[in-house]
N, C-alpha and C positions, 0 to 999 in steps of 0.2 A: 281165056281156056278153059276146056272143060272139067267139074269137078275131079272125075276119075282120071284124066290126064296128069292133074295138079299132084292126086296123090300118089300116082305111077311114079312122076320123076321125085318127089321127096322122098318115097321108100327106096328110090336108088340111090337118093344124096346120103340118105342115113345107112343104107346099108343092111334095111331090115323090112321085111314083109309082115303088116301090122294085121294081127287076127282081128281088132276092136278098129274098124274103119272111122265109127263116130269121133276116137281118140284123136285119130291123126289129122282127122278133120277140122277139130277142134284148135290143134297144136298152130295152124296156117290160117284161123280165123280170127282177125282185128278185133274187136269189142265194137266197134261202130259198123260192122258188117251182122250183129249178133244182136241188134236191139231188139227187146221184147221177146226175147229167147230165154232157156234159161240158164244161169250163171255156167254153167259147164261149156255151153258153145262157142265160146270165144277160148283163145290162149291164157288168159289171165290167171286161171287156179293151177295150170301146167306148169306158168312160167315160175310159181311160187315155189312149187316142187322142185322144179328144173334148178331154180336158182340156189336150192340148199344142195342138192344132191351133187350139180357142178364143185361147188365149192368144196365139198368134204371130197370128194373124188382130185379134185387138184390139191390140196391139202396133203392128201395120203401121197399123190406121186410125186410132189416135190419133196417131201420127209424120206421119201425112199431114194429118190435121184440123187439127193444133194447132202449127202449126210456130213458135210462141213460146214455147212450155211447155220446159223445161228437164227432164234426166233425170229428177229427183226429182218434180217434179211430174206426167210422163207414168208413173212408178211407181205414183205412189200412187192416179190414175185407174183406170188398169190393174187393181190390186189390189181395188177396190171393185168394179168392174164385174164381174170372175170370182169373188167370194166367193161364198161357199157361201148365203149370205143374198139376193143378188143371183139368182142364178140360180135358187133355191128360188120364189122372188115371184114369176119370169117365168114360171116352168114353172107354178105354181099358177095364176096369172092365165089362161094358154094353158089349161088344164082338162085337164092333163098326168095329174093325180092321181087322176082317176076311171078311168084307164086303164093305171095301172101292174098287173102279174101279179105279186101277192103270195101266198105259201107260208102254210099257216096259223099257223107260228109268228111271222110280221110282223104278222099281222092284229091289231087293237086294240093296238097299243104305243103309241099317243098322234100328236101332232102333232109331235113331237122326231123321231122315226122315219120320220115321212113329208115332213117338210122335206129331210131327207137323201137320203131316196129321188130327190125330186124334182129338187134338184141334181145330182145322178149321173146320171138318165135324161137330164136337158137335155147334160148331158158328152155321153152315150153316142150321142144323136142326133145332134148335131155330128159323131162318131166314124163315125156309120154314113151319112151323108149324105156325107160324104167318101168313104168307100169306095164308095159306090152310086152317086152322081153327081158325085163330084169337089170341085173347089175351090170352084166358083163356085156349086152347091148348097148346099153347107155355109154358106158367107156370105151368102148371100142370105138363110136361115135366121136366121143370127146379127145382120143388119144390119136385119131386119123386127122382131127380138123383143128386141133388145139394147141396138140404137143409139138407140132415142127415149129411153134412160135417161140417155146423156152429155150433161152440163152440165160447162162448163168449172171451176166449182168444186165438181164430187161430190166428189172427191179430199182437197178441202182440208179437209174438217169432218169426216170419217171415216178416222183413222187406226188401222189394225188393231194390237192390243196388241202383237203381235210384231216388225211394224216399227217401233214406236216405241220397242221396249225396244232392240232392234236398235241403233238411230242413235244412242240415250244412252249406249248401254254400249260402243259403238265409238266414239263422240266423249271418253268420260270414263277409259275403262278401254285403249282399244287394243287391244282384243281383242272377240270375238262372245261372246253367251252360247251355251249348250251345253244341249240339251234331253236327259231320260233319261226313259224309260218305268218307273215306280216300282213299278205291276202292275194286275192287270186283275180284276174281280169281276162277278158278274151270271151270266146266263143266255147262252149263246153268241150267240141271235137279238138281245141286246138287253145290251151290255156298257159295263159305266163302265170307262173308262181315268182312270189318274191319274199325271200327268207332273211332274217337279222340273224348276227352270233353274237352270243353276250359272253362276256368273262367278268366272273364276279359282279354279275347284273348289269355290267354295262356294256352296251351294243358297242360292239368294235369293227362291224363289217356288214355289209348290205349285198345281196346281190339277186337276180332273176334268172329264170329259166322255161323250158317248157316242160320241166317234171319237178318234184320238190326236191328231187335229190339233186336237179342239177342247179337250181337257186342256193342248196344247201352250198355246193360245190364254189360257187360263184363268190358265194359271203365269206367263205373261208378265205378264197383268193385275194377279194379286198381287205379283210382283214390282216392278212400276211403284209399285205404291202403298208396299210394304215398305219401298223404296230412297227413299222420298221425291220421286220424280219426278212423282206424280200422286196427287190426293187420292181417300180411298174414296167410296162412296155417301152412304155415313153422314155423313161429314166434308163432303163437300160441300153436304147438305142441312141441316147446323149453320150454317153459313157462307153459307146464303142468305140476303138480305135478307127481312125480312117484309113483304107486301104488303097 
């Protein structure tokens, strides 16, 4: 698809005509398609901005929408709404995946790589909208695409492993868990990260993932099982009643 057609389609999706075409082009350009170019040529810087802008917007919106929720409930709801899985789902449904500019090294890397790209581009679009159109342009996009997912009980049933581990470790040990990167393997365009989580200097969990964040989440999930706070999937299946 020609670049001008991609841009036109993205503008249609976000509901905004960009005065800075370079900005919107960067927002849909994967780092693999910007090798050797300026750091602003890919979506990474815009993703950084968009992540912070999105988090602030969602925090304000939830605070106003649910006056009866306490800080913990609001935090859980926000965590789920801005999670990678949620943003990837929303971006995928909007049809953004087919509009991302990918380099040769990234093509064919599979669903995992595409889901991460979808999450990143959603955040980059929020950042680009914020720069080009201001708060209202970015907020309108977030309200239209992400707000329909908001329900009062959304955060009650899905608690990320890192948040759950943080809660129980602080409660029982009066300290916070510490994450360390143990290693990185695989090709540059599709690495595998290995992280460990420590409590009082003792390793309690280990996990791998295609990003540092994912490896930490898997390490936290492993720690919850090893420390007896949660059952493993195998244990849960064995304990489930026969139907």
